N, C-alpha and C positions, 0 to 999 in steps of 0.2 A: 955870641957865636951863632946862635940860631938865626938872628936877623941877617947876618952876613951871608949865611947859607941861603936864606930866602932871596936875598937880592941877587945872588949869583945864579940861582935857579931862574929867576925872572929874566935876567940878562941872557942866559943860555936859551930860554924858550923864545925870546925875541929873535935870536939868531937861528931859530929853527933847529936846535940841537935835540936829536931824538934821545940821547943819553939822559938829558935833563928831564924829559918827560917820563922816561922809565924810572928814574930815581924818585920822581914825584909819586908815581903809582906805587912803587915799593914802600915808600916811607909812610904814606898816609892811608893806604887802602884798608889796613886792619881797623882803623878808627871808624871808618864808614860801615864796615861789616858789623862791628859791634853796635853801632847806632841803629842800623836797620834790623838786625836780628834781635836786639833788645826791645824792639817795638813791633813785634809780630811779623817781621819780614823774613825772607830767605836770603841765602848767600847770593843767589842769582839776581835777586832784586837789588841787593846791595851793589853788585857788580854794575848793573845798569845805572843805578843812581850815581855811583862814583864816576862812571864814564861821562854822564851828562854834566856832572860838576866840573870835571877836568876840562871838558870841552868849553864850558862857560868861562873857566879861568883862562884857558888858552886864548880865547877870543878877546877877553878883556886885556890881557897882557899885550896883544898885538896892536891895541889902540895907542897911538902916540901920547895921548894925555894921561894914560894910566899911571898911577902912583900907588905902590903898595903901602897901605897905612896900617896893616896888621900882619900877623904871621900868616903864611900860606896855609898852615894847618887850620887856623881859625876861619879863614876864608872858605876853604873847602868844606869844613864842618858845617858852617852856616848855610852854604848853598845846598849841600847834601841834605841837611835837616829840612830845609824849605821844600826841596823836591820831594822828600819822603812824606812830609806832611800833606803836600798837595795830592799825593797818590793815595 
């Protein structure tokens, strides 16, 4: 079920559907807040990190050759973690 949801979100983002982006934010944002705040960060920093991660995901989805090989949650977590570690 989750995989189907992820594929639907990717399809909707490719079609530039703002509702899909809002759903993405609402669904996975708490995970990133927990990641950042658990590692000496603030909620504002988490917000910035998540924004960068979603932008990276959005840009990748717009590429024609992009194929989702993991859950969106996993992708966003990995990108957010990487961005936070760089900071």
